[in-house]
C-alpha positions as CSV (number, residue, x, y, z in Angstrom):
1,M,-32.4,24.0,-8.7
2,H,-30.9,20.7,-7.7
3,N,-32.6,17.6,-9.0
4,A,-34.0,14.8,-6.8
5,V,-30.8,12.7,-7.0
6,T,-28.6,15.5,-5.7
7,R,-31.0,16.3,-2.9
8,L,-31.1,12.6,-1.9
9,Q,-27.3,12.5,-1.9
10,N,-27.2,15.6,0.4
11,V,-29.6,14.1,2.8
12,F,-27.7,10.8,2.9
13,G,-24.4,12.6,3.4
14,F,-25.9,14.7,6.3
15,F,-27.3,11.5,7.9
16,T,-24.0,9.6,7.7
17,T,-22.1,12.6,9.2
18,V,-24.5,12.7,12.1
19,A,-24.4,9.0,12.6
20,F,-20.6,8.9,12.7
21,A,-20.6,11.9,15.1
22,V,-23.0,10.1,17.5
23,A,-21.0,6.9,17.2
24,F,-17.8,8.7,18.1
25,I,-19.4,10.3,21.2
26,V,-20.7,6.9,22.3
27,A,-17.2,5.3,21.9
28,S,-15.5,8.2,23.6
29,V,-17.8,8.1,26.7
30,D,-17.0,4.4,27.1
31,F,-13.4,5.4,28.0
32,A,-14.6,7.4,31.0
33,L,-16.3,4.3,32.6
34,P,-14.0,2.5,35.1
35,R,-12.8,-1.1,34.5
36,T,-11.4,-3.1,37.4
37,P,-11.3,-6.7,36.4
38,S,-9.7,-9.4,38.7
39,A,-9.1,-13.1,38.5
40,D,-7.5,-15.9,40.6
41,I,-6.5,-19.0,38.7
42,S,-4.7,-22.2,39.9
43,T,-4.1,-25.7,38.5
44,T,-5.8,-28.7,40.1
45,N,-4.5,-31.6,38.0
46,V,-1.9,-31.8,35.2
47,Q,-1.3,-34.9,33.1
48,V,0.9,-35.6,30.0
49,V,-0.3,-38.4,27.7
50,K,0.9,-39.8,24.4
51,G,-1.6,-40.4,21.7
52,R,-3.7,-38.6,19.2
53,P,-4.9,-35.3,20.7
54,H,-7.5,-34.8,18.0
55,Y,-9.5,-37.2,15.8
56,Y,-7.9,-35.7,12.7
57,S,-4.3,-36.1,14.0
58,S,-2.1,-38.3,11.8
59,R,0.4,-39.4,14.4
60,K,0.7,-39.9,18.1
61,E,2.4,-37.2,20.1
62,E,2.7,-35.9,23.7
63,Y,-0.1,-33.6,24.8
64,A,-0.9,-32.1,28.2
65,I,-4.3,-32.0,29.9
66,I,-4.5,-29.2,32.5
67,K,-7.5,-28.9,34.9
68,F,-7.8,-25.6,36.7
69,S,-10.0,-23.5,39.1
70,L,-10.9,-20.0,38.3
71,D,-12.6,-17.2,40.2
72,A,-13.0,-14.0,38.2
73,D,-14.9,-10.8,38.5
74,L,-15.3,-9.2,35.1
75,S,-18.6,-7.4,35.9
76,S,-17.0,-3.9,35.6
77,L,-16.4,-4.7,31.9
78,F,-20.1,-4.7,31.2
79,T,-21.5,-1.3,30.4
80,W,-24.4,0.0,28.3
81,N,-22.1,-0.2,25.3
82,T,-20.9,-3.8,25.9
83,K,-22.1,-6.4,23.4
84,Q,-20.2,-9.4,24.7
85,I,-17.0,-10.4,26.3
86,F,-14.7,-13.2,25.1
87,V,-12.8,-14.8,28.0
88,Y,-10.0,-17.4,27.5
89,V,-7.2,-19.0,29.4
90,T,-3.8,-19.7,28.0
91,A,-0.9,-21.8,29.1
92,D,2.4,-20.0,28.6
93,W,6.0,-21.2,28.7
94,T,9.4,-20.6,27.1
95,T,11.4,-23.2,25.2
96,P,15.1,-22.8,26.1
97,A,17.6,-21.9,23.3
98,A,19.3,-25.3,23.7
99,F,16.1,-27.0,22.4
100,T,15.4,-24.8,19.4
101,K,16.8,-25.1,15.9
102,D,17.8,-21.4,15.6
103,G,19.5,-21.3,19.0
104,R,17.0,-18.7,20.4
105,P,14.4,-19.1,23.1
106,H,10.8,-19.3,21.9
107,N,7.8,-18.1,23.8
108,N,4.8,-20.4,23.6
109,S,1.2,-19.7,24.3
110,A,-1.7,-22.2,23.9
111,V,-5.4,-21.6,24.6
112,I,-6.9,-24.4,26.8
113,W,-10.4,-22.9,27.6
114,D,-12.6,-20.1,26.4
115,S,-16.1,-18.8,26.8
116,I,-18.4,-16.0,25.5
117,I,-20.4,-13.9,28.0
118,T,-23.2,-11.8,26.4
119,S,-24.8,-8.6,27.8
120,P,-28.5,-8.6,28.5
121,S,-29.2,-6.7,25.3
122,A,-27.4,-9.4,23.3
123,D,-28.7,-12.6,24.9
124,H,-30.5,-13.5,21.7
125,L,-27.0,-14.0,20.2
126,T,-26.1,-16.8,22.6
127,N,-26.1,-20.4,21.4
128,L,-28.6,-21.6,24.0
129,G,-31.7,-23.7,23.9
130,P,-35.1,-22.0,24.1
131,V,-35.7,-22.9,27.7
132,A,-32.3,-21.7,28.9
133,L,-32.5,-18.6,26.8
134,K,-35.9,-17.7,28.4
135,K,-34.5,-18.1,31.9
136,L,-31.5,-15.9,30.9
137,I,-33.7,-13.1,29.5
138,R,-36.1,-13.4,32.5
139,S,-33.2,-13.0,35.0
140,A,-32.3,-9.6,33.4
141,E,-35.9,-8.2,33.3
142,G,-36.2,-4.9,35.2
143,K,-32.5,-4.5,35.5
144,S,-30.3,-2.2,33.5
145,L,-27.4,-4.6,34.0
146,D,-27.4,-8.0,35.8
147,P,-24.8,-7.8,38.5
148,S,-23.9,-11.4,38.1
149,R,-22.7,-10.8,34.5
150,G,-19.0,-11.5,34.3
151,I,-18.8,-13.4,37.6
152,L,-17.0,-16.8,37.0
153,S,-16.5,-19.5,39.5
154,L,-15.0,-22.7,38.0
155,K,-13.8,-25.6,40.1
156,N,-11.6,-28.3,38.7
157,Q,-12.6,-27.2,35.2
158,K,-11.7,-29.6,32.3
159,P,-9.8,-27.9,29.5
160,K,-11.5,-27.6,26.1
161,Y,-8.2,-27.9,24.2
162,Q,-5.1,-30.0,24.9
163,I,-1.6,-28.6,24.7
164,T,0.8,-29.9,22.0
165,H,4.1,-28.7,20.5
166,P,5.5,-28.9,17.0
167,S,8.3,-31.1,18.2
168,S,5.7,-33.6,19.6
169,K,7.5,-33.4,22.9
170,I,6.0,-31.5,25.9
171,A,6.6,-33.6,29.0
172,E,8.7,-32.2,31.8
173,T,8.4,-28.6,30.5
174,D,9.5,-26.1,33.2
175,D,7.9,-22.8,34.2
176,V,4.5,-23.1,32.7
177,T,1.9,-20.6,33.8
178,L,-1.9,-20.1,33.2
179,R,-3.1,-16.7,32.3
180,V,-6.6,-15.2,32.0
181,H,-7.4,-13.0,29.0
182,Y,-10.5,-11.1,27.9
183,N,-11.7,-9.2,24.8
184,V,-14.5,-6.7,25.1
185,Q,-16.6,-6.3,22.0
186,P,-18.8,-3.1,22.2
187,W,-21.8,-2.2,20.2
188,V,-20.0,0.9,19.0
189,G,-16.3,1.5,19.2
190,P,-13.0,-0.4,19.0
191,L,-12.3,-3.9,20.4
192,T,-10.3,-3.8,23.6
193,W,-8.1,-6.5,25.2
194,N,-6.8,-7.0,28.7
195,Q,-4.0,-4.5,29.3
196,D,-0.6,-4.8,31.0
197,R,-0.8,-1.4,32.7
198,D,-3.3,1.1,33.9
199,F,-4.9,3.5,31.4
200,G,-6.8,6.2,33.1
201,V,-9.8,4.6,34.9
202,W,-9.1,1.3,33.1
203,K,-7.1,-0.8,35.4
204,Q,-5.0,-3.8,34.5
205,M,-6.3,-7.1,35.6
206,A,-5.5,-7.9,39.3
207,K,-3.7,-11.2,39.5
208,G,-4.9,-13.3,36.5
209,I,-1.7,-15.4,36.4
210,S,-1.2,-18.7,38.2
211,N,2.0,-19.8,40.0
212,S,4.5,-21.5,37.7
213,F,4.5,-25.3,37.5
214,K,6.2,-28.1,35.7
215,L,4.5,-30.5,33.4
216,P,5.0,-34.1,34.7
217,A,6.9,-36.8,32.9
218,L,5.2,-39.1,30.5
219,K,3.9,-42.2,32.2
220,V,5.6,-45.4,30.8
221,K,4.6,-48.9,31.8
222,K,7.5,-50.7,33.4
223,G,8.3,-54.2,32.2
224,G,10.3,-55.2,35.3
225,D,7.3,-56.0,37.4
226,K,5.8,-58.2,34.7
227,A,9.2,-60.1,34.3
228,G,9.4,-60.5,38.0
229,S,5.9,-62.0,38.2
230,A,6.7,-64.3,35.4
231,D,9.8,-65.6,37.2
232,G,7.8,-66.1,40.3
233,K,5.3,-68.2,38.4
234,T,8.2,-70.3,37.0
235,K,9.6,-71.0,40.4
236,K,6.2,-72.0,41.7
237,A,5.8,-74.3,38.8
238,G,9.2,-75.9,39.5
239,K,8.3,-76.6,43.1
240,A,5.1,-78.2,42.1
């Protein structure tokens, strides 16, 4: 006869085997549900300023402030197995080989904005106040999935983060583009990111990339106008 410890180990082993089998089935079924995300993003205002981009910066450097408009439909990413979606926008550009120390072009990517969208079953995880959280939960009552989940409409959105470069120079950078990314975090299964090609019923994001643009030159105050106005005052004083 087996003792109580051995029987307990057998029961626990059987339980974990069944749990892993169920989790594998749940994660596998998720691959059969279609994903058709789409996004349209464009810039509305771009500025390059010289200063301290963060309060902990030890020196002044050039940094870019990019405002944008975004219309995205990520609702197909929400299924019964979706816990939350992490959405973020990056600014991408390439530094030519002539401006790098190793003589090779460098690809740059910097996050300028991000957001977390939770599913109805994970609303309690959002960092919201009690009133806003009650409204959010009430909006999903009686629905298996709120159809408005994943619908983004941002107009002239301010960036959360400014763009800098290790060289402290970023003005007049060519061929900069904005790109929309997402990361799906399921209750059970692997994390998935936006894909560059179709994978079965999972389709790559339609659009999601802005037209290329050039960062403007750094605005510098001209001293010529001040000198000219000073000369004018001198002439008026001489006439008087």
